[in-house]
C-alpha positions, 0 to 999 in steps of 0.5 A, a space after each residue: 417566068 410569066 407565060 410559062 416560058 423560060 427566061 435566064 439571064 447569065 448576067 442575073 445568075 452571076 451578079 446574084 452570085 456576088 460574081 467574084 470568080 477568078 476563073 471566068 472561062 465558064 461565062 460563055 457556056 452559061 450564056 449560050 445554055 441561058 441563050 438555048 432555053 429562053 423562050 422555050 414553053 416546054 417546061 412546067 413551073 417545077 422544071 423552071 424552078 428546078 433549072 434556075 436553082 440548078 444554076 445558082 447551085 452550080 456556081 456556088 459550087 464553083 465559088 467554094 472550090 475557088 476560095 479553097 484553092 485560094 487559101 490552100 493553092 497545094 491543092 493544085 499540086 495534087 497528082 491525077 495519076 492514071 485515072 480510069 474512065 469508064 465511058 459508053 452509052 447510058 444503060 450499057 453497063 456502066 454503072 454496074 462496072 463503075 460498082 465494081 471497080 469502086 470495091 478496091 480500097 486503093 481507088 478514089 471515087 465520087 460519094 454522091 453525098 460529096 457533089 451537094 453545096 455547100 461543102 463541109 469543113 475539112 475536119 468534118 468531111 465524110 465523118 458522123 457530123 457531115 450533114 451531107 452524108 447524113 441526109 444522103 442516108 435518110 434519103 435513100 432509106 425513104 426511096 427504098 422503103 417506098 419502092 420507088 420505080 428510079 430505084 430499080 432503074 438506077 439504083 440511088 446508093 450508086 457511086 456519083 457520076 461525074 457529070 455534075 462536076 462538068 455541069 459546074 462549068 455548064 458544058 454537060 450533055 446529061 442536064 438535058 436528061 431532066 429537062 429535054 433531049 429535044 430542040 433545045 438540047 439540039 440547039 445549045 449541042 450545036 452552039 457549044 464550041 470545043 474550047 467550052 469542053 475542053 475548059 470544063 474539063 480543066 476545072 473538073 480536073 481541078 474539082 478531082 484536085 480539091 476531092 483529093 485534099 479531102 480524102 486522097 486515093 491512088 488513083 480515080 474511078 470515074 464514070 459518065 456516060 457523056 465522056 462517050 462525046 468528049 474523048 478528044 477534050 478528056 485526054 487533052 486535060 487526062 492524057 495518061 487516062 485509062 479509057 474503058 468503053 462498053 458496048 451494047 446493042 441498041 435495041 436493049 440499051 435506047 428503050 432502057 434510056 428512054 424509060 430512064 428519061 421518062 422518069 427523070 422527065 415527067 415532073 419537069 416536062 410538059 406533056 412527055 409523050 413516050 414516042 417523042 422521047 423516043 425520038 429524041 433519044 435516037 437522035 441524040 445517041 446518034 449524035 453521041 455515036 457520030 462524034 464517039 466514031 470520029 474522035 475515035 478515027 484520030 485515036 491510037 487503037 490502043 487508046 481505049 479498052 472496049 468491053 461487051 455488056 454481054 460479058 460484063 453481066 455473065 462474067 464481070 470478073 474475067 472483064 474487070 480484070 481486062 481493066 486492071 491490066 490494061 491499066 498496069 496495075 495488079 488486082 489484089 486478093 482484098 479486091 477480088 474478094 470485096 467484088 465478088 461478095 458485092 456480086 453475089 448480094 446485088 448482081 447474081 441474085 439479080 437485082 429488081 427488074 426494068 421494064 421497057 420495051 421498043 413498042 412504048 416508046 415507038 423505037 423501030 429496030 431498023 432505025 436503031 440498028 442503022 442510027 445507034 450501031 458501032 462503027 466496026 472500023 472503031 473496033 478493028 484490031 481491038 481488045 474486045 471481048 468476045 460477047 460469047 453470053 447471049 441474054 437471049 429474050 430478056 427485055 429487062 435487066 439487072 438495075 445497074 446498067 
């Protein structure tokens, strides 16, 4: 790591992990990820160390899942039926919608303390002795007591995003939110083949089955903005998935995303300049939207339920009902009451504001409208809420974006 440049060797990571993987389909993606970063000088010492740790941790997670599947082969027979995927560009209301949907006691969702390694014994999962849950609760309490800015941007006690499961196959865009959305990300993205993405979703499915083995549920509620760019691969692995895509004006979500990226990168990226970050975010989100439009142009109109962020904020109950109708499930009174109570406590009373502006990140309104708009052809004939409410004049929004 001398000279402040990144040096990553996929072979060394595999050797140090023991190399005992039954499924090595992830290896080409790991090699491409390491190659994209090698020689880069944009990361701080802390960033380089964190990146190496995250690679090693992903390999440990894969090994543990493989071990449990080997010892309990019935895991692979656990059905994943009609999973609900919440997607859309970051900061378009995906967290708020995910939170509401996870309040249905019949669903299965990712607890943030389920992700870390090592996994506990099954008998300790989620109980009073589960050290992961205890440590997560302590961390949440400390962050909230300190009034950390990140909690007002993305609440630290939110349900987990499933990009972390894709990261275990090294085919994950979201990881670059922490390590830079610039040249390295573009180099990696251009070299990542579709086969690696499909392979990542296949192991992602195995991980969901593994988690279902630990705790069952009727159906999954899952959320990661980066599903927006992987619709084709996602549907190849989950053909019966219920896809819900949120839409928000780019002049609202782009600066919000810039602010989130700024807070995620300021320790790991050298000379993190707001205007440079603004240009990177626009390029990245433009690529995402083009990929999303290309996938959707080949899909039947009923494949995705499109919803407007403004309606989610103003009429969350109606928005949620649309999803239940699309999924062919009843919204029970118990679930509706839980959602209403959560809204009273966390949404209607307004969470701490997240302040940002176009000027802060050098964003041009005309460029945003041109590069990040939603293609009208994508929405033609689809069941989109009308967006009748307007959050006029707000440069900040509720924390659950």
